N, C-alpha and C positions, 0 to 999 in steps of 0.2 A: 503496499499499498504504499510507502514512504518514497520508494524508487519508481514509482508510477507517478504519484503527484512533482518529485524531483522532472519529471518530462510533462506535465499537464500543460496545455494551450491557455489557463487562464494565470494570469502573473501573479496571481491573488494567492491561487494555491500553490507556484510554484515559489515562492517566496515562502509560504508555512512552512512549505515540506523542507525548504534549502534550512529555516531554522531550527526543527526538528533532527534534522538530518545530521550538521552541526552538534548539537547537543549532545544525543547520541554516540556520533565517533569519538565526541572527544570525552564521556563518561567510561566507556567502556576500557575492559583492562586489555590490554595487550593481544591476549590470547583469542579472547574474544574479537577484537576488533579487527581482525584479519578474517573472519567468515564475513562480514559487511562491505568490508572495502571493496570485491567484487562490483558488488550491489553500485552503491553509494556513490564511490569515489567519480566515474566515469561522469554522470551524473551530474556533479558536481563543476566538473572538468567541462562539459558543454553549457554549465549554465554563467560560469563566466565570461563568455559571449552574448550572452541575453538580448535582448531590447530593453525592455526594462532593468531603470537603472537599478532599483533600489536588490532585484534578484542576483543584475550581475555583480554590484557590490559589493551583497551578504555570498555572493559563493567565491568573489576573489578576496575575501577577508578568510575563509573556511580554509582557499586552498593553504593558503600562507602558515594558516596554526595549522592546520593538519601536514601539511608537507615541508611548507617551507622552498624553499631553492634548490632540492633535491636533483641532479642530475639522472636520476633514476626513472624521471619520469618527464624528460628533455624527448626523449621519442614518440611520447602518444601524439596522433594524430583527431584533435577533439571530435571533427564530422567526417569523421571515417565509414560510419552507421549513422548519423541521426536525418531523421528525418522530421526533425522540425523549421519550415521555411524558415522562421527568426534567429536561427543559429549559421541553419544552410549560409543565408547571406550576408552574414556579418563581418566578410573580408577573408574567411579561412579559405574558400572556395573560387 
């Protein structure tokens, strides 16, 4: 449900899901965190380029808090499987 909210077409839903995802990911112990990263992290990555400013800023800050400037994630292409037009046309393609 949380992952679906991070990809919702309504920015209010996406923003609320972003808040919940950050709180969840920051509160989980490391062993449980790994279970959620594969589902939530790609969506947070995509939301860093979302049209709505609040969603975009929150996702950028969440990314900094969770990942920082780790070179481990520099290979990710955030539009590889994106079907949301506002993200597709945000300058990546």
